[in-house]
N, C-alpha and C positions, 0 to 999 in steps of 0.2 A: 255374484256368487250365491249359490243356493245350497243348503245342506251343510252339515259339519264335515262331510267327507272331503269336499273341495277345499275347505280351510286347512284341513290336516295335510292333504296332498300338496298344498301350496306353501306350507310352512317353510321358512328359511332357517337353516342352522348356521351358527357361527363355527369356525374351526374348533373352538373349545367344546361346543355342544356336539359336534361330529365325533370328536375324540371320545367323549363320554358315551355317546350313543353306540359307537363301534367297539369301545373298550380297548382302544389303542392309545399310546402316548401322543400328546399334541405334536411332538417332533415328527412322528410318523405322518401326520396330516400335512405338515409343512414339506416333508420330503416328497410325498405324493404330488403336491402342488408343483414343486420345482422340477420333478421328472415328468409331469404331465400324465400321471396315473391317478388312481383313486376315482371317486365319484366325480361326475361333471360338476363344475363350479361356475359361479357367475359373480360379477362385481356389482355391488350396490354402492355407488360413489367410490370411496377408497377401500371399502370393506369386501372381503371375500365371503360369499355365502353359498350354501348348498340347499337345493330343494330336497325335501324329505322324499318325494317320489323318485328323484334321481338317485338318492342314496339307496333306497330300497331296490331299485332296478339294478344298481351296481352290485349290491350284496347278493341278489339272486343270480346274477351272472357269475359271481365268484363261486357260489355253491355248485353251479353246473359246470364249472371249469371253462367257461367261455371268456373270462377276462372282462375287460371293459366293454359295455354295450354300445357306446358311442364316443366319438372324440370329444375332448374337453373344449368347451366354448366359453370364452371369457366375454360375456355380454356386459356392456356398461349401461346400467339403467339409472345413472345418476342425474341425467338431465332434468327429470321431474321428481327427484327424490323429496323435495320440499323440506330438507333438513337445514337449508341455509348454507351448505358447504358447496363450494365450487368443485366441479369435476376435475 
């Protein structure tokens, strides 16, 4: 990775951080997850995370009235997480 822009775009938010970032209750984030709405999410081991770039794209789509820009993909990236936890 080169430049700070790439690090910012690739930053992963927890559900709590997403709630704080968007100014909605944490329960809303969990509701979005259960309904398959909200920003695209991914799994890092057992944890749900959101790419900041996906959150920004989703927010822009909300502003323009287009809804969700892409379907939710639950990617499991735990195989090489290196945290010692099994997937």
